[in-house]
C-alpha positions as CSV (number, residue, x, y, z in Angstrom):
1,M,0.0,0.0,0.0
2,V,1.0,3.4,-0.8
3,R,1.2,6.0,1.9
4,I,0.9,9.6,1.1
5,N,2.1,12.1,3.5
6,L,0.0,15.3,3.4
7,L,1.7,17.0,6.3
8,P,4.4,18.8,4.4
9,W,1.9,20.0,1.9
10,R,-0.3,21.4,4.6
11,E,2.6,22.9,6.4
12,I,3.8,24.5,3.1
13,R,0.2,25.8,2.6
14,R,0.1,27.1,6.2
15,K,3.5,28.8,5.7
16,E,2.3,30.3,2.4
17,R,-0.9,31.6,4.1
18,E,1.2,32.9,7.0
19,R,3.5,34.7,4.5
20,Q,0.5,36.1,2.6
21,F,-1.0,37.3,6.0
22,Y,2.3,39.0,6.9
23,S,2.6,40.5,3.4
24,I,-1.0,41.8,3.6
25,L,-0.3,43.0,7.2
26,A,2.8,44.8,6.1
27,G,1.1,46.2,3.0
28,S,-1.8,47.3,5.1
29,A,0.6,48.9,7.6
30,V,2.5,50.7,4.8
31,L,-0.9,51.8,3.2
32,M,-2.1,53.0,6.6
33,G,1.2,54.8,7.2
34,A,0.9,56.4,3.7
35,I,-2.8,57.4,4.4
36,V,-1.8,58.9,7.8
37,L,1.1,60.7,6.3
38,Y,-1.1,62.0,3.5
39,V,-3.8,63.2,5.9
40,H,-1.1,64.7,8.1
41,L,0.4,66.6,5.2
42,H,-3.0,67.6,3.9
43,I,-4.1,69.0,7.2
44,N,-0.8,70.8,7.7
45,G,-1.3,72.2,4.2
46,L,-4.8,73.4,5.1
47,I,-3.5,74.9,8.4
48,S,-0.7,76.6,6.6
49,E,-3.1,77.9,4.0
50,Q,-5.5,79.2,6.7
51,N,-2.6,80.8,8.5
52,N,-1.7,82.6,5.3
53,R,-5.3,83.7,4.9
54,N,-5.3,84.9,8.5
55,A,-2.1,86.8,7.9
56,F,-3.5,88.4,4.8
57,I,-6.7,89.3,6.6
58,E,-4.7,90.8,9.5
59,G,-2.7,92.8,7.0
60,E,-5.8,94.1,5.3
61,I,-7.4,94.9,8.7
62,A,-4.3,96.9,9.6
63,V,-4.6,98.8,6.3
64,V,-8.4,99.4,6.9
65,E,-7.8,100.6,10.5
66,K,-5.2,103.0,9.2
67,Q,-7.7,104.3,6.6
68,I,-10.4,104.5,9.4
69,K,-8.0,106.7,11.4
70,E,-7.3,108.9,8.4
71,I,-11.1,109.1,7.8
72,E,-11.6,110.1,11.5
73,Q,-8.9,112.7,11.2
74,L,-10.5,114.0,8.0
75,E,-13.9,114.1,9.7
76,A,-12.5,116.0,12.7
77,E,-10.8,118.4,10.3
78,K,-14.1,118.7,8.4
79,A,-16.0,119.4,11.6
80,R,-13.4,122.1,12.5
81,L,-13.7,123.7,9.1
82,L,-17.5,123.6,9.2
83,A,-17.3,125.2,12.7
84,R,-15.0,127.9,11.3
85,M,-17.3,128.4,8.3
86,D,-20.3,128.7,10.6
87,V,-18.5,131.3,12.7
88,I,-17.5,133.2,9.5
89,Q,-21.1,133.1,8.3
90,K,-22.4,134.3,11.6
91,L,-19.9,137.1,11.5
92,Q,-20.8,137.9,7.9
93,S,-24.5,138.0,8.8
94,S,-24.0,140.0,12.0
95,R,-21.8,142.6,10.2
96,P,-24.8,144.8,9.3
97,V,-26.3,144.2,12.7
98,V,-23.3,145.8,14.4
99,V,-23.7,148.9,12.2
100,H,-27.4,149.1,12.9
101,L,-26.7,148.6,16.6
102,L,-24.2,151.4,16.8
103,D,-26.3,153.6,14.7
104,E,-29.3,152.9,17.0
105,V,-27.2,153.6,20.1
106,V,-26.2,157.0,18.6
107,N,-29.8,157.8,17.6
108,T,-31.2,156.9,21.0
109,L,-28.6,158.9,22.9
110,P,-30.1,162.2,24.2
111,E,-28.1,165.4,24.5
112,G,-26.1,165.5,27.7
113,V,-25.4,161.8,27.9
114,Y,-22.0,160.4,27.1
115,L,-21.0,156.8,26.8
116,T,-17.7,155.7,28.2
117,N,-17.9,151.9,27.6
118,L,-20.1,149.6,25.5
119,T,-19.7,145.8,26.0
120,Q,-21.7,143.1,24.3
121,K,-22.0,139.4,25.3
122,G,-24.4,137.6,23.1
123,D,-27.6,139.7,22.8
124,V,-26.9,141.6,26.1
125,I,-25.3,145.0,25.9
126,T,-23.8,146.8,28.9
127,L,-23.6,150.6,28.5
128,K,-21.6,152.7,30.9
129,G,-21.6,156.4,30.7
130,I,-22.0,159.9,32.3
131,A,-25.1,162.0,32.1
132,Q,-25.7,165.6,33.2
133,S,-28.7,164.5,35.2
134,N,-30.9,161.5,36.1
135,A,-33.6,162.8,33.9
136,R,-31.3,162.5,30.9
137,V,-30.7,158.8,31.8
138,S,-34.5,158.3,32.0
139,A,-34.8,159.9,28.5
140,F,-32.1,157.5,27.2
141,M,-34.1,154.6,28.6
142,R,-37.3,155.8,27.0
143,N,-35.6,156.2,23.7
144,I,-34.2,152.6,24.0
145,D,-37.7,151.3,24.7
146,K,-38.9,152.9,21.4
147,S,-36.0,151.5,19.5
148,E,-36.4,148.8,16.8
149,W,-33.0,147.2,17.6
150,L,-32.8,147.6,21.4
151,T,-35.2,146.6,24.2
152,D,-35.6,146.0,27.9
153,P,-33.3,148.6,29.4
154,K,-32.4,148.0,33.0
155,L,-30.5,150.5,35.1
156,N,-28.0,148.7,37.3
157,V,-26.0,151.6,38.9
158,I,-26.5,155.3,39.0
159,Q,-24.2,157.5,41.1
160,T,-24.4,161.3,41.4
161,N,-21.1,163.2,41.5
162,K,-20.7,166.8,42.4
163,K,-17.7,169.0,41.3
164,G,-18.3,172.5,42.5
165,R,-21.5,173.6,40.9
166,Q,-21.6,170.9,38.3
167,R,-23.5,167.7,38.9
168,S,-23.1,164.5,36.8
169,S,-24.4,161.0,37.1
170,D,-22.4,157.9,36.3
171,F,-24.7,155.0,35.2
172,T,-24.6,151.4,34.1
173,L,-27.4,150.3,31.8
174,V,-28.0,146.8,30.6
175,V,-29.9,146.5,27.3
176,K,-31.0,143.5,25.1
177,Q,-30.5,143.5,21.4
178,L,-33.4,142.5,19.2
179,E,-32.7,139.9,16.6
180,K,-33.7,141.1,13.2
181,K,-34.4,138.6,10.4
182,K,-32.5,138.7,7.2
183,E,-35.6,140.0,5.3
184,D,-35.8,142.9,7.8
185,L,-32.1,143.7,7.3
186,K,-32.5,143.8,3.5
187,K,-35.5,146.1,3.8
188,G,-33.9,148.4,6.4
């Protein structure tokens, strides 16, 4: 009888399967390593690209912030210039008012009354002067009441001084200036 020994064949097949298993295991490990390396490089590339974008955005933000500061400076300069222009326009529009005011003060001033000081703050005018008598100060106040440019005279101080036979009164009078509209200024 013939005897066939199958053991070496099985052992060879087992070794072949073992070698295939280790080959597949090594191939899988190499493939997994390649995949991990690719993912790592890809993610590092994405991170690097995002960092570049962030740096670009930060640079643009710095440029825009500089432009915003320049705009704020220009707006402040514009506000200053507009304020100056407003003051100039007010001065230009009040120029004829000053002439009318001084003309009105001269026209309301009765004989025997002399002004030594005229001060204006806003629409309040302080008049200081010397009068030959208290009656002349009263006449001055009545003339101011009738005036188109001046109103509300209030006598703050009146002092009588005597020098020999001559008598004089020092007075301080507070008057309000009436605001005239541009149409009234053009007419008058």
